[in-house]
C-alpha positions as a Python dict, from the first residue, in 0.01 Angstrom:
ca = {
    (1, 'M'): (0, 0, 0),
    (2, 'E'): (-230, -182, -238),
    (3, 'N'): (-505, 65, -151),
    (4, 'L'): (-271, 356, -219),
    (5, 'V'): (-176, 210, -558),
    (6, 'K'): (-544, 165, -648),
    (7, 'R'): (-626, 522, -544),
    (8, 'L'): (-343, 658, -756),
    (9, 'Q'): (-474, 456, -1047),
    (10, 'T'): (-836, 568, -1015),
    (11, 'E'): (-796, 923, -888),
    (12, 'V'): (-485, 1028, -1078),
    (13, 'G'): (-509, 797, -1378),
    (14, 'L'): (-172, 629, -1332),
    (15, 'T'): (-96, 276, -1440),
    (16, 'E'): (-3, 31, -1168),
    (17, 'D'): (367, 62, -1257),
    (18, 'E'): (347, 442, -1256),
    (19, 'A'): (171, 440, -919),
    (20, 'I'): (436, 214, -767),
    (21, 'K'): (715, 430, -911),
    (22, 'S'): (546, 743, -774),
    (23, 'I'): (527, 594, -427),
    (24, 'S'): (892, 495, -453),
    (25, 'V'): (993, 850, -551),
    (26, 'V'): (796, 1001, -262),
    (27, 'K'): (944, 748, -17),
    (28, 'D'): (1300, 820, -136),
    (29, 'Y'): (1239, 1195, -112),
    (30, 'M'): (1102, 1172, 239),
    (31, 'D'): (1391, 950, 349),
    (32, 'K'): (1646, 1197, 206),
    (33, 'E'): (1473, 1484, 385),
    (34, 'G'): (1536, 1298, 712),
    (35, 'L'): (1171, 1242, 797),
    (36, 'E'): (1138, 952, 1033),
    (37, 'I'): (857, 743, 891),
    (38, 'D'): (783, 387, 990),
    (39, 'W'): (743, 258, 636),
    (40, 'E'): (651, -89, 763),
    (41, 'K'): (355, 59, 946),
    (42, 'F'): (278, 302, 664),
    (43, 'F'): (254, 22, 409),
    (44, 'K'): (76, -200, 661),
    (45, 'G'): (341, -469, 654),
    (46, 'K'): (345, -490, 276),
    (47, 'S'): (689, -344, 220),
    (48, 'Q'): (817, -672, 78),
    (49, 'E'): (538, -667, -182),
    (50, 'F'): (634, -308, -267),
    (51, 'I'): (997, -412, -317),
    (52, 'V'): (897, -707, -537),
    (53, 'K'): (669, -491, -754),
    (54, 'A'): (932, -219, -788),
    (55, 'K'): (1191, -480, -885),
    (56, 'E'): (954, -630, -1145),
    (57, 'M'): (892, -285, -1290),
    (58, 'F'): (1264, -206, -1319),
    (59, 'E'): (1331, -547, -1477),
    (60, 'S'): (1056, -481, -1731),
    (61, 'I'): (1200, -139, -1814),
    (62, 'S'): (1546, -291, -1845),
    (63, 'K'): (1417, -560, -2080),
    (64, 'H'): (1247, -304, -2305),
    (65, 'T'): (1554, -81, -2304),
    (66, 'H'): (1772, -378, -2399),
    (67, 'V'): (1554, -449, -2704),
    (68, 'Y'): (1593, -90, -2826),
    (69, 'T'): (1966, -95, -2756),
    (70, 'D'): (2003, -409, -2966),
    (71, 'K'): (1808, -247, -3251),
    (72, 'F'): (2023, 65, -3228),
    (73, 'V'): (2346, -139, -3236),
    (74, 'D'): (2218, -333, -3540),
    (75, 'K'): (2139, -7, -3722),
    (76, 'V'): (2482, 137, -3643),
    (77, 'D'): (2648, -183, -3764),
    (78, 'N'): (2441, -168, -4082),
    (79, 'F'): (2537, 196, -4145),
    (80, 'T'): (2902, 115, -4076),
    (81, 'D'): (2898, -172, -4325),
    (82, 'K'): (2736, 52, -4589),
    (83, 'A'): (2991, 327, -4525),
    (84, 'R'): (3281, 82, -4561),
    (85, 'K'): (3138, -58, -4884),
    (86, 'S'): (3082, 292, -5024),
    (87, 'A'): (3436, 396, -4930),
    (88, 'H'): (3578, 80, -5088),
    (89, 'D'): (3370, 132, -5405),
    (90, 'F'): (3479, 496, -5423),
    (91, 'S'): (3847, 409, -5382),
    (92, 'Q'): (3817, 134, -5645),
    (93, 'K'): (3655, 378, -5892),
    (94, 'A'): (3925, 636, -5819),
    (95, 'A'): (4197, 376, -5875),
    (96, 'D'): (4033, 266, -6201),
    (97, 'F'): (4004, 631, -6311),
    (98, 'F'): (4371, 702, -6242),
    (99, 'D'): (4477, 376, -6410),
    (100, 'E'): (4288, 482, -6722),
    (101, 'K'): (4451, 827, -6714),
    (102, 'N'): (4795, 668, -6677),
    (103, 'D'): (4721, 434, -6970),
    (104, 'D'): (4613, 735, -7182),
    (105, 'I'): (4932, 922, -7091),
    (106, 'N'): (5159, 625, -7168),
    (107, 'K'): (5013, 581, -7517),
}
């Protein structure tokens, strides 16, 4: 499999992670189509290495996604806080305005 990954990198221009993912997609497709392939023989006994590399890639993607999710949640929290403050300020100004109008009327 290592040779296949290297060929995908050099001939197609994929990164190592992209090459591994591509192999995984092809393998899944062929399995779903019912093709009987001896993957152990195909990958020359390196199926465990393939699984480890695929797992590492998915963990890396998950880690990066988590960072962006945290940033997104922080931004939403920040916008929510600003919206609450603006609503509070607006209601306070409205209350002050109506208090002044009531004072003017009562004079």
